[in-house]
C-alpha positions as CSV (number, residue, x, y, z in Angstrom):
1,M,82.2,181.8,120.1
2,A,80.8,182.5,123.6
3,S,78.6,179.6,124.7
4,S,74.9,179.7,125.3
5,H,74.6,176.1,126.6
6,P,72.0,175.4,129.3
7,V,73.0,174.5,132.9
8,Q,71.2,172.3,135.4
9,T,70.9,173.3,139.0
10,K,69.6,171.7,142.2
11,S,66.5,174.0,142.2
12,T,62.9,173.0,141.3
13,R,62.1,171.9,137.7
14,A,60.3,175.2,137.1
15,R,63.2,177.3,138.2
16,S,65.6,175.1,136.3
17,G,63.6,175.6,133.2
18,A,63.6,179.3,133.6
19,R,67.3,179.3,134.0
20,T,67.8,177.1,131.0
21,A,65.6,179.4,128.9
22,A,67.6,182.4,130.0
23,A,70.9,180.6,129.2
24,Q,69.6,179.7,125.7
25,A,68.4,183.1,124.9
26,P,70.5,184.9,122.3
27,A,73.1,187.3,123.8
28,T,72.4,190.9,122.9
29,G,75.0,193.4,122.1
30,L,77.9,190.9,121.7
31,P,80.4,191.7,119.0
32,T,80.3,189.2,116.2
33,T,83.9,189.7,114.8
34,V,87.3,190.1,116.3
35,E,87.6,193.6,114.9
36,A,84.3,194.6,116.5
37,L,85.4,193.2,119.8
38,Q,88.7,195.1,119.7
39,A,86.9,198.3,118.7
40,R,84.6,198.0,121.7
41,Q,87.3,197.2,124.2
42,S,89.7,199.9,123.1
43,G,87.6,202.6,124.8
44,Q,86.5,200.7,127.8
45,D,87.5,201.2,131.4
46,L,89.4,198.3,133.1
47,L,88.3,197.2,136.5
48,R,90.5,195.0,138.6
49,V,88.6,192.8,141.0
50,I,89.6,190.3,143.7
51,T,87.4,187.6,145.2
52,C,88.2,186.8,148.8
53,G,86.8,185.3,152.0
54,S,87.2,182.1,154.0
55,A,87.9,178.7,152.4
56,G,84.7,177.0,151.3
57,D,82.6,180.2,151.0
58,G,82.2,179.8,147.3
59,K,84.7,182.2,145.6
60,S,85.6,179.9,142.7
61,T,82.0,178.8,142.2
62,L,81.0,182.5,142.1
63,L,83.5,183.4,139.5
64,G,82.7,180.4,137.3
65,R,79.0,181.0,137.5
66,L,79.4,184.7,136.8
67,L,81.3,183.9,133.7
68,F,78.7,181.4,132.6
69,D,75.7,183.6,133.1
70,A,77.5,186.6,131.5
71,R,78.1,184.3,128.4
72,Q,81.9,184.7,128.7
73,L,82.7,181.0,128.3
74,Y,83.7,179.5,124.9
75,D,82.5,176.2,123.7
76,D,85.8,174.4,124.3
77,Q,85.9,175.8,127.9
78,L,82.4,174.6,128.5
79,D,83.2,171.2,127.1
80,T,86.3,170.9,129.3
81,L,84.2,172.1,132.3
82,Q,81.6,169.4,131.7
83,A,84.3,166.7,131.4
84,E,86.2,167.8,134.5
85,S,82.9,168.0,136.4
86,R,82.4,164.3,135.8
87,L,85.9,163.6,137.0
88,Y,86.4,166.0,139.9
89,G,83.1,167.7,140.4
90,T,81.3,168.0,143.8
91,Q,77.9,168.8,142.4
92,G,76.7,165.3,141.3
93,Q,75.6,165.4,137.7
94,Q,75.7,169.1,137.5
95,M,78.6,171.3,136.3
96,D,81.0,172.4,139.1
97,F,81.7,176.0,138.2
98,A,84.6,176.2,140.7
99,L,86.7,174.1,138.4
100,L,86.9,177.0,135.9
101,S,89.4,178.7,138.2
102,D,90.6,175.8,140.3
103,S,92.8,174.4,137.6
104,L,95.5,172.7,139.6
105,A,95.3,169.0,140.2
106,A,95.8,169.6,143.9
107,E,93.0,172.1,143.9
108,H,90.7,169.5,142.4
109,A,91.7,167.0,145.0
110,L,91.3,169.4,148.0
111,G,88.3,171.2,146.7
112,N,89.9,174.5,147.7
113,T,91.8,177.2,145.8
114,I,95.6,177.1,146.4
115,D,97.0,179.6,143.9
116,V,95.7,182.9,142.5
117,A,93.7,182.4,139.3
118,Y,93.2,185.3,137.0
119,R,90.2,185.6,134.6
120,Y,89.8,188.2,131.9
121,F,86.4,189.1,130.4
122,T,84.5,192.0,129.0
123,T,80.9,193.2,128.9
124,A,79.3,196.0,126.9
125,K,80.2,198.5,129.7
126,R,83.6,197.4,131.1
127,K,86.7,195.2,130.9
128,F,87.5,193.1,133.9
129,I,90.5,191.2,135.4
130,V,89.3,189.1,138.3
131,A,91.8,187.5,140.7
132,D,90.3,184.4,142.5
133,T,92.4,184.1,145.7
134,P,92.7,181.2,148.2
135,G,90.8,181.4,151.4
136,L,93.2,179.3,153.5
137,E,95.3,181.2,156.1
138,Q,98.5,179.6,154.8
139,A,97.9,181.2,151.4
140,T,97.8,184.7,152.8
141,R,100.7,185.6,150.5
142,N,98.6,184.7,147.5
143,M,95.7,186.9,148.7
144,V,98.1,189.8,149.2
145,S,99.5,189.3,145.7
146,G,96.0,189.4,144.2
147,A,94.9,192.4,146.3
148,S,98.0,194.5,145.4
149,T,96.5,195.8,142.1
150,A,92.8,195.4,142.8
151,D,90.2,198.2,142.7
152,V,87.3,196.3,144.2
153,A,87.0,193.3,146.5
154,I,84.2,190.8,146.3
155,M,84.0,189.6,149.9
156,L,82.2,186.3,150.1
157,V,80.6,185.1,153.3
158,D,78.6,181.8,153.8
159,V,75.3,183.1,155.3
160,R,75.1,180.0,157.5
161,A,78.7,180.3,159.0
162,G,78.8,184.1,159.2
163,L,82.0,186.0,159.7
164,L,85.0,183.7,160.3
165,S,88.6,184.6,161.2
166,Q,89.8,184.4,157.7
167,T,86.9,186.6,156.5
168,R,88.2,189.3,158.9
169,R,91.8,188.7,157.8
170,H,90.9,189.2,154.2
171,A,88.8,192.3,154.9
172,F,91.7,193.8,156.9
173,L,94.3,192.9,154.2
174,A,92.1,194.4,151.5
175,S,92.0,197.7,153.4
176,L,95.7,197.6,154.0
177,M,96.4,197.0,150.3
178,G,94.4,200.2,149.4
179,I,91.1,198.6,148.2
180,R,88.4,201.1,149.0
181,H,85.2,199.4,147.6
182,V,83.8,196.2,148.8
183,A,80.9,194.1,147.4
184,L,79.9,191.9,150.4
185,A,78.4,188.9,148.6
186,I,76.4,186.9,151.2
187,N,76.5,183.5,149.6
188,K,74.6,180.2,149.8
189,M,71.3,182.0,150.4
190,D,69.5,179.0,148.8
191,L,70.7,176.8,151.7
192,A,69.2,179.2,154.2
193,D,65.8,179.5,152.4
194,F,66.8,183.0,151.4
195,S,66.3,184.2,154.9
196,H,66.2,187.9,155.2
197,D,67.0,187.8,158.9
198,M,70.1,185.7,158.4
199,Y,71.2,188.0,155.6
200,E,70.8,191.1,157.9
201,R,72.7,189.4,160.7
202,V,75.8,188.9,158.5
203,K,75.4,192.3,156.9
204,T,75.3,194.1,160.2
205,G,78.2,192.1,161.7
206,F,80.5,192.8,158.7
207,E,79.6,196.5,158.7
208,A,80.4,196.8,162.4
209,F,83.8,195.0,161.9
210,A,84.7,197.0,158.8
211,A,83.8,200.4,160.2
212,P,87.4,201.3,161.3
213,L,88.9,199.9,158.1
214,G,88.3,203.0,156.0
215,F,86.3,201.5,153.0
216,A,84.7,204.2,150.9
217,S,81.7,201.9,150.2
218,I,80.3,198.5,151.1
219,T,77.5,197.2,148.9
220,T,75.8,194.0,150.3
221,I,74.2,191.6,147.9
222,P,72.4,188.3,148.7
223,I,73.5,185.6,146.2
224,S,73.6,182.0,145.5
225,A,76.8,181.4,143.5
226,L,75.8,177.9,142.6
227,E,72.2,178.7,141.5
228,G,73.0,182.1,140.0
229,D,70.7,184.2,142.2
230,N,71.4,188.0,141.9
231,L,74.6,187.5,139.8
232,T,73.5,188.8,136.4
233,D,69.7,188.7,136.9
234,R,67.5,189.6,139.8
235,S,66.3,186.7,141.8
236,A,62.6,186.1,142.5
237,H,63.7,184.5,145.8
238,T,64.8,187.8,147.3
239,P,61.9,190.2,146.8
240,W,63.0,192.1,149.9
241,Y,66.3,193.1,148.2
242,R,66.3,196.3,146.2
243,G,70.0,196.7,145.4
244,P,71.9,195.9,142.2
245,T,72.9,192.4,140.9
246,L,76.6,191.6,141.3
247,M,77.3,192.2,137.6
248,A,75.4,195.5,137.6
249,Y,77.5,196.6,140.6
250,L,80.8,195.7,138.9
251,E,79.7,197.5,135.7
252,T,78.8,200.7,137.5
253,V,81.0,201.1,140.7
254,E,83.1,204.2,140.4
255,V,86.7,203.9,141.6
256,S,89.4,206.5,141.9
257,R,92.9,205.0,141.1
258,Q,95.1,208.1,141.1
259,Q,96.0,208.7,144.7
260,S,98.7,211.3,144.1
261,D,99.4,213.5,141.1
262,K,103.1,213.7,141.7
263,M,105.1,212.3,138.8
264,V,107.1,209.2,139.6
265,Y,109.4,207.6,137.0
266,P,111.7,204.8,138.1
267,V,114.6,204.4,135.7
268,Q,114.8,200.8,134.5
269,M,117.7,201.1,132.0
270,V,120.0,203.8,130.5
271,N,119.9,203.4,126.7
272,R,123.1,204.5,125.0
273,G,122.4,203.9,121.4
274,D,124.2,204.8,118.1
275,A,125.0,208.4,117.1
276,G,125.2,209.6,120.6
277,F,121.6,208.7,121.6
278,L,121.0,208.7,125.3
279,G,117.7,207.9,126.9
280,Y,116.4,206.8,130.2
281,C,114.0,203.9,129.9
282,G,111.2,203.1,132.3
283,T,107.4,203.2,132.9
284,V,105.6,206.2,134.3
285,A,104.4,204.8,137.6
286,Q,102.4,207.8,138.7
287,G,101.3,211.2,137.3
288,R,102.2,212.5,133.9
289,I,105.2,213.9,132.1
290,A,105.5,216.1,129.0
291,V,108.1,217.4,126.6
292,G,109.5,220.6,128.1
293,D,109.0,219.5,131.7
294,E,111.9,220.0,134.1
295,I,112.7,216.8,135.9
296,R,114.9,216.0,138.9
297,V,116.9,212.9,140.0
298,T,115.5,212.4,143.5
299,A,118.7,211.0,145.1
300,S,121.2,213.6,143.7
301,G,119.0,216.6,143.0
302,Q,120.3,216.9,139.4
303,K,117.9,218.6,137.0
304,A,117.3,218.5,133.2
305,I,114.6,219.3,130.6
306,V,112.7,216.6,128.8
307,S,113.5,217.0,125.1
308,D,111.7,214.0,123.7
309,I,109.5,211.1,124.8
310,V,110.3,208.1,122.6
311,T,108.2,204.9,122.1
312,L,108.3,202.1,119.6
313,D,105.4,203.8,117.8
314,G,107.2,207.2,117.6
315,S,107.4,210.2,119.9
316,L,104.8,211.4,122.3
317,P,104.1,214.9,123.6
318,V,102.9,213.5,126.9
319,A,103.3,210.2,128.8
320,L,100.7,209.1,131.3
321,A,100.8,206.6,134.2
322,G,101.4,203.1,132.8
323,D,103.2,204.3,129.6
324,A,106.5,202.5,128.9
325,V,108.7,205.2,127.4
326,T,112.3,206.4,127.0
327,L,113.0,210.0,128.2
328,C,115.5,212.0,126.3
329,L,116.9,215.0,128.2
330,D,118.7,218.2,127.2
331,R,121.7,217.1,129.2
332,A,123.2,213.9,130.5
333,L,122.5,213.1,134.1
334,D,124.2,210.7,136.6
335,A,121.1,208.5,136.8
336,T,121.0,204.7,136.5
337,R,118.7,201.8,137.2
338,G,116.9,202.3,140.5
339,D,117.0,206.1,140.4
340,I,113.6,207.9,140.6
341,L,112.8,210.9,138.5
342,S,110.2,213.5,139.5
343,H,109.1,216.9,138.4
344,A,111.6,219.5,139.6
345,Q,108.9,221.7,141.1
346,A,107.4,218.7,143.0
347,P,110.3,216.8,144.5
348,L,109.7,213.5,146.3
349,E,110.4,213.2,150.0
350,M,113.2,210.9,151.1
351,T,113.8,209.1,154.3
352,D,115.9,206.3,155.9
353,Q,113.5,205.6,158.7
354,F,109.7,205.0,158.6
355,E,106.8,203.1,160.2
356,A,105.1,200.5,158.1
357,T,102.5,197.8,158.4
358,I,104.3,194.5,157.6
359,V,102.6,191.2,156.5
360,W,105.1,188.4,157.1
361,L,104.9,185.8,154.3
362,H,107.7,183.3,155.1
363,E,108.0,180.2,157.3
364,D,111.3,181.5,158.7
365,Q,110.7,184.0,161.5
366,G,111.6,187.6,161.1
367,M,113.9,189.3,163.6
368,P,114.4,192.9,164.6
369,G,118.0,193.9,163.6
370,R,118.3,191.3,160.9
371,N,119.1,192.8,157.4
372,Y,117.0,192.2,154.4
373,E,116.9,193.6,150.9
374,L,114.1,196.2,150.5
375,K,112.5,197.0,147.1
376,L,110.4,200.2,146.9
377,A,109.4,201.6,143.5
378,G,112.4,200.2,141.7
379,Q,114.8,201.2,144.5
380,W,116.9,198.5,146.1
381,T,118.7,198.9,149.4
382,T,119.5,197.0,152.6
383,A,117.0,197.5,155.4
384,A,116.3,196.2,158.9
385,I,113.3,196.1,161.2
386,T,114.4,198.1,164.2
387,N,111.3,197.7,166.3
388,I,108.2,195.6,166.3
389,K,105.6,198.0,167.8
390,H,102.8,195.5,167.9
391,L,101.0,192.5,166.3
392,I,97.5,193.2,165.0
393,N,95.0,190.5,166.1
394,V,92.7,190.3,163.0
395,D,89.8,188.9,165.1
396,T,89.6,191.6,167.7
397,M,91.8,194.3,166.0
398,A,93.7,194.5,169.4
399,H,97.4,195.4,169.5
400,E,99.5,192.6,171.0
401,A,103.2,192.5,172.0
402,S,105.5,190.5,169.8
403,K,109.3,190.0,169.5
404,K,109.2,188.0,166.3
405,L,107.5,188.2,162.9
406,Q,105.7,184.9,162.1
407,L,104.1,183.5,159.0
408,N,100.8,185.3,158.1
409,G,101.2,187.7,161.0
410,I,100.4,191.4,160.5
411,Y,102.6,193.8,162.4
412,V,103.3,197.5,162.7
413,C,107.1,198.0,162.7
414,N,109.8,200.7,162.4
415,L,112.3,200.1,159.6
416,K,115.7,201.7,158.8
417,T,117.3,201.6,155.4
418,S,121.1,201.8,154.7
419,K,120.5,204.8,152.4
420,P,117.7,207.3,152.0
421,V,114.9,206.2,149.6
422,A,112.1,208.1,147.9
423,F,108.8,207.3,149.6
424,D,105.2,208.3,150.4
425,A,102.5,206.9,152.6
426,Y,100.8,204.0,151.0
427,A,97.4,205.7,151.5
428,A,98.6,208.5,149.2
429,S,100.7,206.4,146.8
430,R,100.7,202.7,146.2
431,T,103.8,203.2,144.0
432,L,106.0,204.9,146.7
433,G,104.3,203.3,149.7
434,G,104.4,199.6,148.9
435,L,107.5,197.6,149.6
436,I,108.8,194.1,149.7
437,L,111.5,192.5,151.9
438,V,113.7,189.8,150.4
439,D,116.0,187.4,152.2
440,R,119.6,188.2,151.3
441,Y,120.6,184.5,151.0
442,T,117.7,182.6,149.7
443,H,116.3,185.5,147.7
444,A,112.8,184.6,148.9
445,T,110.2,187.3,149.4
446,V,109.6,187.2,153.1
447,A,107.3,190.2,153.6
448,V,105.3,193.0,152.0
449,G,104.8,196.3,153.7
450,M,102.8,199.5,153.4
451,I,104.5,202.6,154.7
452,R,102.4,204.5,157.2
453,H,104.5,207.6,157.8
454,N,108.0,208.9,158.0
455,L,109.7,208.8,161.4
456,R,110.3,212.4,162.6
457,R,113.8,211.5,163.9
458,A,114.8,210.7,160.3
459,Q,114.5,214.4,159.5
460,N,115.9,215.8,162.8
461,V,118.9,213.5,163.3
462,H,121.9,214.2,161.1
463,R,125.5,212.9,161.1
464,Q,127.7,215.5,162.7
465,A,130.8,216.5,160.8
466,L,133.9,216.3,163.1
467,S,137.3,218.0,162.6
468,I,139.3,214.9,163.4
469,A,138.7,212.0,161.0
470,R,139.5,208.3,161.2
471,A,142.5,208.8,159.0
472,D,143.9,211.3,161.5
473,R,143.5,208.9,164.4
474,E,145.1,206.1,162.4
475,Q,148.1,208.3,161.5
476,L,148.5,209.2,165.2
477,N,148.3,205.5,166.2
478,G,150.7,204.4,163.4
479,H,148.4,201.7,162.1
480,Q,145.0,201.1,160.5
481,G,141.8,200.4,162.4
482,K,140.5,196.9,161.8
483,V,137.9,194.4,163.2
484,F,138.8,190.8,163.6
485,W,135.5,188.9,164.0
486,F,136.2,185.6,165.7
487,T,133.2,183.1,165.3
488,G,132.8,179.5,166.3
489,L,131.2,177.2,168.8
490,S,131.4,177.7,172.5
491,G,134.8,176.3,173.7
492,S,136.3,176.5,170.2
493,G,139.1,178.9,171.3
494,K,137.8,182.2,170.2
495,S,138.5,184.2,173.4
496,T,141.9,182.5,173.8
497,L,143.0,183.5,170.3
498,A,141.6,187.0,170.6
499,N,143.4,187.5,173.8
500,A,146.7,186.1,172.5
501,L,146.5,188.3,169.4
502,E,145.9,191.4,171.5
503,V,149.0,190.6,173.6
504,K,151.1,190.3,170.4
505,L,149.7,193.5,168.9
506,H,150.1,195.4,172.2
507,A,153.7,194.4,172.4
508,R,154.1,195.9,168.9
509,G,152.8,199.2,170.2
510,M,149.4,198.9,168.6
511,R,146.1,200.2,170.1
512,T,143.7,197.3,170.6
513,Y,140.5,196.2,172.4
514,V,138.9,192.8,172.9
515,L,135.1,192.7,172.9
516,D,134.4,189.3,174.5
517,G,130.9,187.7,174.5
518,D,130.8,187.0,178.3
519,N,132.2,190.4,179.2
520,V,129.7,192.4,177.0
521,R,126.7,190.5,178.4
522,Q,127.6,191.7,181.9
523,G,127.0,195.3,180.9
524,L,125.9,196.6,177.5
525,N,123.9,193.5,176.7
526,K,122.9,192.3,180.1
527,D,119.2,192.7,179.1
528,L,119.5,190.1,176.4
529,G,119.0,186.3,176.7
530,F,119.8,183.5,174.2
531,T,116.7,183.3,172.1
532,E,117.2,183.8,168.4
533,A,115.8,187.3,168.5
534,D,118.1,188.3,171.4
535,R,121.1,186.7,169.6
536,V,120.4,188.9,166.6
537,E,120.2,192.0,168.7
538,N,123.4,191.0,170.6
539,I,125.4,190.9,167.4
540,R,123.8,194.2,166.1
541,R,124.9,196.1,169.1
542,I,128.4,194.6,169.1
543,A,128.8,195.5,165.4
544,E,127.9,199.1,166.1
545,V,130.3,199.3,169.0
546,A,133.1,197.7,167.0
547,R,132.6,200.2,164.2
548,L,132.9,203.1,166.6
549,M,136.1,201.7,168.1
550,M,137.5,201.0,164.7
551,D,136.7,204.6,163.7
552,A,138.8,205.6,166.7
553,G,141.7,203.9,165.0
554,L,141.7,200.7,167.2
555,V,142.2,197.1,166.2
556,V,139.1,195.5,167.6
557,L,139.0,191.8,168.4
558,T,135.5,190.4,168.8
559,A,135.0,186.9,170.3
560,F,131.3,185.9,169.9
561,I,129.7,182.6,168.8
562,S,127.6,184.7,166.3
563,P,125.9,181.6,165.0
564,F,123.9,183.0,162.1
565,K,125.2,184.0,158.7
566,R,122.8,186.8,158.3
567,E,124.0,188.5,161.4
568,R,127.6,188.1,160.5
569,E,126.8,189.6,157.1
570,M,125.0,192.4,158.9
571,A,128.1,193.1,161.0
572,R,130.2,193.1,157.8
573,D,127.9,195.7,156.3
574,V,128.0,197.9,159.5
575,I,131.7,197.7,159.8
576,G,132.6,197.8,156.1
577,A,133.8,194.8,154.1
578,D,137.4,196.3,153.7
579,N,137.7,196.5,157.5
580,F,136.1,193.2,158.5
581,V,138.2,190.1,158.9
582,E,136.1,187.0,159.6
583,V,138.0,184.4,161.5
584,Y,136.3,181.0,161.7
585,V,137.5,178.9,164.6
586,S,136.3,175.5,163.3
587,T,137.2,173.4,166.3
588,P,134.9,170.3,166.0
589,L,131.9,170.0,168.3
590,D,133.2,166.8,170.0
591,V,136.4,168.6,171.0
592,C,134.5,171.6,172.3
593,E,132.4,169.3,174.4
594,Q,135.5,167.6,175.8
595,R,136.8,171.0,176.9
596,D,133.5,172.3,178.2
597,V,135.2,174.7,180.6
598,K,131.9,176.2,181.7
599,G,129.9,173.0,181.9
600,L,127.4,174.3,179.3
601,Y,127.4,171.3,177.0
602,K,126.8,168.9,179.9
603,Q,123.8,171.0,181.0
604,A,122.5,171.3,177.5
605,R,122.7,167.6,176.9
606,A,120.7,167.1,180.2
607,G,118.0,169.5,178.9
608,R,118.7,172.2,181.4
609,I,119.9,174.8,178.9
610,P,117.7,175.6,175.9
611,N,119.1,177.3,172.7
612,M,122.6,176.0,173.2
613,T,124.5,176.4,169.9
614,G,125.6,173.1,168.5
615,I,123.2,171.1,170.6
616,N,119.6,172.4,170.3
617,S,120.3,175.6,168.3
618,P,122.1,175.7,165.0
619,Y,125.5,177.1,164.0
620,E,125.8,178.3,160.4
621,A,129.4,178.0,159.4
622,P,130.9,180.8,157.2
623,D,131.1,180.0,153.5
624,E,134.3,182.1,152.7
625,P,135.9,183.3,155.9
626,A,139.1,185.4,155.6
627,Y,140.8,182.9,157.9
628,E,139.8,179.4,159.1
629,V,141.6,177.3,161.7
630,N,141.0,174.3,163.9
631,A,142.4,175.6,167.2
632,S,142.7,172.0,168.5
633,T,145.3,171.0,165.9
634,T,147.2,174.3,165.1
635,P,149.5,176.0,167.7
636,V,148.2,179.3,169.1
637,E,151.5,180.9,168.2
638,T,151.2,180.0,164.6
639,I,147.6,181.3,164.4
640,V,148.5,184.6,166.1
641,R,151.5,185.2,163.8
642,E,149.4,184.6,160.7
643,L,146.6,186.9,161.9
644,A,148.9,189.7,162.9
645,A,150.4,189.7,159.4
646,M,146.9,190.6,158.0
647,I,147.0,194.1,159.6
648,G,148.1,196.8,157.2
């Protein structure tokens, strides 16, 4: 049963008595049986809410007190809260409502929220899911997670502190994630003697900051989360306030969730059952679909008619957004997991280049040119950030130059995918506009993104069909095109081996070319240095040039340190795994230092060269190279003979 226990506060005895009486009063309109509760909830609207703001502004206390005053706590929850308040509480002998959502031991110790806590409750008018998100900057990823599905943001601000950097960050992130309605809860009014002037100062400041963020509505409410003022009942301490209580606002705010009416159906599985059954399983992500509709596979353009919509409870004539169904069609289509179905008369746009706002969520820096896995509405593909247009300063909203993506930074970037994907602007469709980037090696989610718009060149630039193909050039040359990618430390022998292999192949009448690191940096890559970002771009350019030369039918021999696994894997993707021969020259560091033909190691040890691979910049050895050799112990002639034998 929901509790009606009294609560003690730090207010005067008279005010405390009034609060106790209110808490003890019988709740009206509450269902008395499970069946009655289910019947009431079945027809109710669901509102998803996020609490956000700077650390210490009272988000968790607000949520706990709101649940208490709305009589949404059960006796066992209240007993636990009272016990934990004695152990971990920060409110003396009173209940610490923040402990209701700060359930981790570390959160109790720190007095701050670390992870997202979800609370579910219902009133006579609405159902609610509230995400209590951390206010710490290092927990930006948690806030983004909570905001990704929210309809309304409760933005808390300590009236004494005013707008802080993290308040601005959360407001900006809320707007980026598509939240259009904000309840600005100006908290701790009891500690400011319910000053109207201080309230107005914060209200005016937030409205000025939020003006360009595009919120549809901002409703400002003076509250005391600890004391309960203006949460569920009007406070006698704010006679100058004429707006709704926080609960009244949440119960009545009108939100529009359907941004686009285009039907989007990501295929999750193809179900091939008994007796020839064939169905395409998934969840309607957007729009609606009915029996008799003509649908289209976005990638291939194939079309079919929906003959049945199957669920566990039987067939449906119509499926709406959020319905998990199996579509049966009048003909089999070449569609599989990751394909997107749409209405044939309303096809989805596709692109392989777009501009997006990126929120970087990982400690490892992001680099332009580095490949990641991109997920967008069930579609998976390889993608790279081709350009960081600018970093957004959340305090001033100024655009600042940046060459890297760093933890918790918000950037506007251009991205390119390895194949076209169905998309839409995030402002029009969260489904087709929201993406994540995943590290290809650690499988960690490194960023979230919101597509802003397609890049025009993605529509205007097309691959030109040529009369002479690679196979024709290879036939003329009398051998296949191939790329030998020599990698290893400076001084390991890469250039020596590449040069010796070219001499041998040239003597056999084969067409070859050596792309050497030092030579390329004197021309094509003369604008690049040796920072991690420049090293990534260096390898990207070389991979593209090597691919073009290979397409001309040449055997290309590249000799670059190429220290990072991700970039070598990117080169493999660009060139093609069947054409890419990774040669790891594993000469030990001490031998390379003894050789030190260019004197680089000596200068690096003296601190005069930063970012020297093997000394103050890492080298990531290949896991499974096609060929590995220690050039200090194996004769060059032997190595060259074995490599030459690998050419078809």
